[in-house]
C-alpha positions as CSV (number, residue, x, y, z in Angstrom):
1,X,21.5,-7.6,-10.0
2,X,20.7,-8.4,-6.4
3,X,17.4,-7.6,-4.8
4,X,17.4,-5.0,-2.0
5,X,17.4,-6.4,1.6
6,X,15.1,-3.7,2.9
7,X,12.2,-1.6,1.7
8,X,13.0,1.9,0.4
9,X,9.8,3.4,1.9
10,X,6.5,4.2,0.3
11,X,7.4,7.8,-0.5
12,X,10.6,6.7,-2.3
13,X,9.0,3.8,-4.1
14,X,7.8,4.0,-7.7
15,X,5.4,7.0,-8.1
16,X,5.0,7.3,-4.4
17,X,4.2,3.6,-3.8
18,X,2.1,2.5,-6.7
19,X,3.4,-1.0,-6.2
20,X,2.1,-4.1,-4.4
21,X,4.0,-3.2,-1.2
22,X,2.7,0.4,-1.4
23,X,-0.9,-0.8,-1.7
24,X,-0.4,-3.0,1.4
25,X,1.0,0.0,3.4
26,X,-1.9,2.2,2.3
27,X,-4.3,-0.5,3.4
28,X,-2.5,-0.9,6.7
29,X,-3.2,2.9,7.1
30,X,-6.8,2.3,6.3
31,X,-7.2,-0.4,8.9
32,X,-5.2,1.4,11.5
33,X,-2.5,-1.2,11.6
34,X,0.1,1.5,10.9
35,X,-0.1,5.2,11.5
36,X,-0.1,7.2,8.2
37,X,3.3,8.7,9.2
38,X,4.8,5.2,8.9
39,X,6.5,4.8,5.5
40,X,8.1,1.4,6.3
41,X,11.5,2.8,5.1
42,X,14.2,0.4,6.1
43,X,11.9,-2.5,6.9
44,X,13.2,-6.0,6.3
45,X,11.3,-8.4,4.1
46,X,10.0,-10.3,7.2
47,X,8.4,-7.2,8.5
48,X,6.7,-6.6,5.2
49,X,5.5,-10.2,5.1
50,X,4.0,-9.8,8.6
51,X,2.3,-6.6,7.5
52,X,0.8,-8.4,4.5
53,X,-0.6,-11.1,6.8
54,X,-2.2,-8.5,9.1
55,X,-3.7,-6.6,6.2
56,X,-5.0,-9.8,4.5
57,X,-6.6,-10.8,7.9
58,X,-8.5,-7.5,8.0
59,X,-9.6,-7.7,4.3
60,X,-10.9,-11.3,5.0
61,X,-13.4,-9.8,7.4
62,X,-15.0,-7.9,4.5
63,X,-14.7,-10.5,1.8
64,X,-11.8,-8.5,0.3
65,X,-14.3,-6.0,-1.1
66,X,-14.2,-2.2,-0.6
67,X,-18.0,-2.2,-1.0
68,X,-18.3,-4.4,2.2
69,X,-16.2,-2.0,4.4
70,X,-18.2,-0.1,7.0
71,X,-18.8,3.5,5.9
72,X,-16.0,5.0,8.0
73,X,-13.4,2.5,6.6
74,X,-14.7,2.9,3.1
75,X,-14.4,6.6,3.3
76,X,-10.9,6.3,4.7
77,X,-9.9,3.9,2.0
78,X,-11.2,6.2,-0.7
79,X,-9.4,9.2,0.8
80,X,-6.1,7.5,1.2
81,X,-6.1,5.8,-2.2
82,X,-7.4,8.8,-4.1
83,X,-4.6,10.9,-2.6
84,X,-2.1,8.3,-3.7
85,X,-3.5,8.2,-7.2
86,X,-3.5,12.0,-7.4
87,X,0.2,12.2,-6.4
88,X,1.2,9.4,-8.7
89,X,-0.5,11.0,-11.7
90,X,1.2,14.3,-10.9
91,X,4.5,12.3,-11.0
92,X,3.7,10.8,-14.4
93,X,2.0,7.5,-13.4
94,X,-0.6,6.4,-16.0
95,X,-1.9,3.3,-14.3
96,X,0.3,0.9,-16.2
97,X,2.0,-2.1,-14.6
98,X,4.3,-0.6,-12.0
99,X,7.3,-2.9,-12.4
100,X,8.4,-5.4,-15.0
101,X,8.9,-8.1,-12.4
102,X,5.2,-7.9,-11.3
103,X,3.8,-8.7,-14.7
């Protein structure tokens, strides 16, 4: 089975993006790298890799810890990720590993 050449978009991903790429996109929303309306649907792998680099650069400023985010970013992080967890749970997600190939 061949791997897809483009991303299906966070809303069409497993449980609304409860994957590594989905987390990166949500974090990009948190840091204002992407607007929350951007699902990354149709993005090529190179674009996703660039986004990962940008998000990692932002996390490095805070030691990769939510607790070190300034209050506004911390609240935004919690809001965005809590909403993602709520939607995923409604869709049947239980917090297990999202895909076999990520284990």
